[in-house]
DRENPA-126730 format. One record per residue (C-alpha): residue number from 0; residue in one letter; x negated, y negated, z. Coordinates in steps of 0.02 Angstrom, whole numbers, plus 50000, padded with zeros to 5 digits. Layout:
residues N
R  nr rest     X     Y     Z
R NUM    a     X     Y     Z
...
***
This chain:
residues 291
R  nr rest     X     Y     Z
R   0    m 49998 50015 50006
R   1    a 49859 49872 50037
R   2    a 49769 49914 49881
R   3    m 49946 49880 49782
R   4    t 50011 49722 49873
R   5    t 49930 49603 49737
R   6    q 50051 49676 49623
R   7    f 50205 49620 49684
R   8    g 50186 49443 49663
R   9    y 50193 49453 49475
R  10    t 50372 49552 49463
R  11    t 50469 49382 49498
R  12    q 50518 49278 49350
R  13    l 50422 49114 49386
R  14    t 50502 48936 49350
R  15    p 50433 48825 49217
R  16    v 50333 48699 49264
R  17    l 50412 48534 49174
R  18    n 50277 48412 49228
R  19    v 50106 48438 49230
R  20    q 50026 48273 49262
R  21    p 49922 48280 49410
R  22    t 49977 48205 49582
R  23    e 49873 48121 49715
R  24    d 49882 48284 49818
R  25    v 49821 48385 49687
R  26    v 49682 48265 49643
R  27    s 49637 48274 49833
R  28    a 49642 48459 49839
R  29    i 49520 48479 49684
R  30    s 49413 48356 49774
R  31    k 49395 48472 49921
R  32    l 49379 48613 49815
R  33    v 49223 48538 49747
R  34    c 49148 48515 49905
R  35    y 49140 48704 49932
R  36    m 49094 48741 49759
R  37    p 48887 48788 49759
R  38    k 48813 48635 49685
R  39    e 48636 48673 49678
R  40    i 48673 48813 49576
R  41    n 48674 48781 49377
R  42    l 48754 48942 49310
R  43    d 48723 48982 49112
R  44    s 48879 49108 49102
R  45    q 49036 49027 49091
R  46    g 49119 49184 49146
R  47    l 49043 49172 49323
R  48    q 49090 48990 49325
R  49    m 49260 49010 49287
R  50    r 49290 49182 49406
R  51    l 49217 49067 49547
R  52    t 49334 48929 49510
R  53    l 49471 49025 49496
R  54    w 49450 49122 49677
R  55    y 49425 48941 49749
R  56    l 49582 48861 49667
R  57    d 49686 49028 49724
R  58    p 49624 49152 49840
R  59    q 49737 49281 49768
R  60    n 49624 49302 49617
R  61    l 49488 49378 49741
R  62    v 49614 49492 49810
R  63    k 49660 49530 49644
R  64    d 49495 49579 49575
R  65    v 49446 49677 49742
R  66    s 49606 49768 49740
R  67    q 49568 49822 49562
R  68    i 49399 49884 49596
R  69    l 49464 50002 49750
R  70    q 49608 50064 49646
R  71    d 49485 50117 49516
R  72    a 49382 50182 49658
R  73    i 49526 50301 49748
R  74    g 49577 50355 49554
R  75    r 49389 50411 49524
R  76    p 49343 50500 49695
R  77    f 49191 50591 49617
R  78    i 49109 50433 49535
R  79    c 48931 50368 49619
R  80    l 49014 50195 49678
R  81    n 48832 50113 49711
R  82    e 48808 50151 49522
R  83    e 48991 50116 49453
R  84    l 48974 49949 49538
R  85    y 48797 49901 49469
R  86    e 48837 49970 49287
R  87    n 48991 49903 49263
R  88    i 48986 49737 49198
R  89    e 49154 49677 49257
R  90    c 49090 49736 49455
R  91    r 48921 49668 49437
R  92    s 48996 49491 49392
R  93    i 49104 49509 49545
R  94    i 48959 49561 49653
R  95    i 48855 49396 49573
R  96    c 49001 49265 49611
R  97    l 49005 49348 49797
R  98    a 48812 49310 49810
R  99    l 48844 49132 49737
R 100    s 48973 49096 49865
R 101    p 48942 49143 50048
R 102    l 49117 49092 50075
R 103    m 49202 49199 49960
R 104    f 49088 49353 50034
R 105    i 49158 49300 50201
R 106    e 49329 49311 50127
R 107    m 49312 49467 50049
R 108    r 49227 49557 50190
R 109    a 49389 49490 50314
R 110    l 49496 49567 50179
R 111    l 49433 49740 50157
R 112    h 49418 49746 50339
R 113    r 49599 49717 50367
R 114    w 49634 49846 50250
R 115    f 49526 49960 50327
R 116    l 49616 49935 50490
R 117    l 49796 49939 50416
R 118    t 49762 50111 50305
R 119    g 49605 50205 50393
R 120    l 49556 50244 50210
R 121    a 49378 50296 50195
R 122    s 49373 50244 50034
R 123    v 49405 50064 50084
R 124    l 49272 50065 50222
R 125    e 49155 50139 50072
R 126    l 49200 49998 49964
R 127    d 49162 49863 50103
R 128    v 48981 49939 50139
R 129    e 48936 49945 49956
R 130    f 48993 49773 49929
R 131    v 48889 49725 50078
R 132    s 48732 49822 50001
R 133    m 48749 49754 49844
R 134    v 48760 49573 49878
R 135    l 48611 49603 49992
R 136    d 48509 49668 49850
R 137    v 48561 49521 49739
R 138    l 48481 49422 49876
R 139    s 48326 49508 49900
R 140    r 48307 49565 49697
R 141    p 48403 49423 49596
R 142    m 48319 49449 49437
R 143    r 48373 49640 49430
R 144    w 48533 49570 49431
R 145    g 48510 49454 49286
R 146    l 48489 49299 49383
R 147    s 48336 49176 49339
R 148    a 48206 49146 49455
R 149    e 48273 48957 49470
R 150    i 48440 49031 49534
R 151    g 48364 49168 49639
R 152    s 48278 49045 49745
R 153    k 48408 48930 49776
R 154    l 48521 49064 49851
R 155    p 48570 49040 50025
R 156    f 48497 49121 50185
R 157    s 48574 49257 50255
R 158    y 48648 49159 50409
R 159    a 48773 49077 50261
R 160    y 48841 49276 50246
R 161    f 48838 49319 50415
R 162    y 48894 49181 50508
R 163    f 48966 49260 50651
R 164    k 48852 49412 50704
R 165    h 48689 49334 50614
R 166    q 48578 49398 50757
R 167    l 48652 49561 50771
R 168    f 48648 49569 50565
R 169    r 48455 49547 50569
R 170    i 48427 49693 50677
R 171    l 48561 49814 50584
R 172    a 48477 49767 50419
R 173    r 48300 49827 50482
R 174    p 48229 49981 50439
R 175    l 48275 50138 50549
R 176    s 48177 50169 50697
R 177    r 48202 50243 50885
R 178    d 48126 50091 50957
R 179    r 48244 49974 50851
R 180    f 48400 50090 50894
R 181    l 48374 50049 51086
R 182    e 48362 49860 51038
R 183    l 48526 49888 50938
R 184    i 48609 49971 51091
R 185    h 48556 49821 51203
R 186    n 48624 49690 51104
R 187    i 48782 49775 51071
R 188    e 48808 49812 51250
R 189    k 48779 49626 51294
R 190    d 48894 49570 51149
R 191    v 49041 49693 51206
R 192    s 49041 49648 51383
R 193    h 49050 49461 51339
R 194    s 49191 49489 51230
R 195    k 49280 49587 51360
R 196    r 49256 49450 51492
R 197    k 49339 49340 51380
R 198    l 49500 49426 51371
R 199    k 49636 49374 51478
R 200    h 49769 49530 51424
R 201    v 49781 49683 51327
R 202    a 49849 49603 51177
R 203    t 49694 49509 51137
R 204    t 49583 49669 51130
R 205    a 49630 49647 50932
R 206    s 49479 49533 50923
R 207    m 49368 49672 50972
R 208    v 49394 49746 50786
R 209    d 49436 49610 50690
R 210    h 49305 49560 50548
R 211    k 49226 49446 50666
R 212    s 49185 49567 50793
R 213    t 49019 49670 50836
R 214    w 49112 49817 50783
R 215    a 49150 49767 50611
R 216    m 48983 49723 50587
R 217    a 48914 49887 50646
R 218    m 49033 49974 50530
R 219    n 48944 49892 50370
R 220    f 48788 49967 50419
R 221    p 48850 50147 50443
R 222    d 48662 50219 50419
R 223    w 48638 50182 50606
R 224    f 48778 50300 50643
R 225    y 48701 50440 50546
R 226    f 48545 50408 50651
R 227    a 48624 50404 50814
R 228    s 48693 50585 50759
R 229    i 48510 50637 50734
R 230    l 48470 50567 50903
R 231    l 48595 50663 50987
R 232    t 48521 50821 50934
R 233    g 48345 50786 51014
R 234    a 48261 50787 50850
R 235    s 48083 50734 50858
R 236    f 48008 50622 50725
R 237    s 47877 50476 50729
R 238    d 47904 50301 50754
R 239    g 47813 50142 50718
R 240    n 47719 50051 50884
R 241    i 47858 49925 50912
R 242    c 47882 49876 51095
R 243    v 48055 49823 51131
R 244    v 48093 49726 51268
R 245    s 48250 49636 51341
R 246    e 48272 49450 51364
R 247    g 48174 49463 51534
R 248    n 48024 49543 51446
R 249    q 48074 49692 51527
R 250    p 48047 49853 51421
R 251    l 48194 49956 51364
R 252    t 48164 50147 51418
R 253    s 48320 50258 51419
R 254    s 48367 50433 51350
R 255    f 48401 50431 51163
R 256    s 48518 50554 51143
R 257    v 48621 50457 51293
R 258    n 48606 50299 51203
R 259    a 48652 50384 51042
R 260    a 48803 50468 51128
R 261    w 48875 50304 51186
R 262    y 48851 50226 51008
R 263    i 48950 50359 50922
R 264    a 49078 50360 51055
R 265    w 49096 50156 51039
R 266    i 49109 50167 50848
R 267    l 49249 50309 50872
R 268    d 49336 50202 50984
R 269    p 49283 50019 51020
R 270    n 49443 49950 51121
R 271    d 49468 50103 51268
R 272    e 49320 50101 51391
R 273    s 49383 50239 51472
R 274    v 49412 50340 51306
R 275    c 49231 50298 51245
R 276    h 49152 50337 51420
R 277    l 49244 50509 51401
R 278    l 49192 50545 51224
R 279    a 49015 50487 51268
R 280    e 49006 50626 51410
R 281    k 49059 50762 51295
R 282    f 48934 50716 51172
R 283    e 48799 50718 51282
R 284    s 48856 50899 51332
R 285    l 48832 50933 51166
R 286    s 48660 50867 51153
R 287    r 48608 50977 51297
R 288    a 48680 51127 51204
R 289    f 48560 51088 51072
R 290    k 48395 51073 51168
***
């Protein structure tokens, strides 16, 4: 249903527009729109310019483009989504436009995250993860995506794309290691406890899983979930010589399997602390069975 909602608006008969002269309200709206457009980037492609302009004029066009990709992905479950998004010209232009506009990128993440909460479809989450991965690839390797070196050098920094949880993003985007995993757990626990202190009543717990939440950010980087699953089994492998310390310069030492159990349980149920604690205990028992 979430993927098909954009088609409902086109079934009604539209009233003809008789007066097409721009009013003062329209001129004011267009002037505000221009303030949000990426002025420092001069695009050679008229198609990219047109798509970005349509998104800003009516965000429903962004919803339509994203829902079309989602419907194609659901209809072809065995395709490699990563390759499809890169090789398909239409999909590639959408990803480049998302990279050129941090505001539209934030809107895209919020849109897909809401759809995932409403439907629980794994395909929605997968598309969200791939979009984030692809946009980050555009930022790091713009010339691979057909952008000139001049345009690539003018792309915004990551803070513009991950405004809400940029510090957490910097940890999640780094290479996997056990030391960094402890640092990730420390930061998530701090953010979660801070969020819970702000909650006044049960109804506001929706903010714990909305698109601005720590959980939403972690869901965009599922490699850490898989890494926690490996740590849960007690697998041994070498790590870099990175010393992880807290804000008070105290070393963060703890059982990797215990932290892995907590992380997996928190991903599965970020709202209910009692359920999360029970799940973590069960995972710890499972971890001991592997040793």
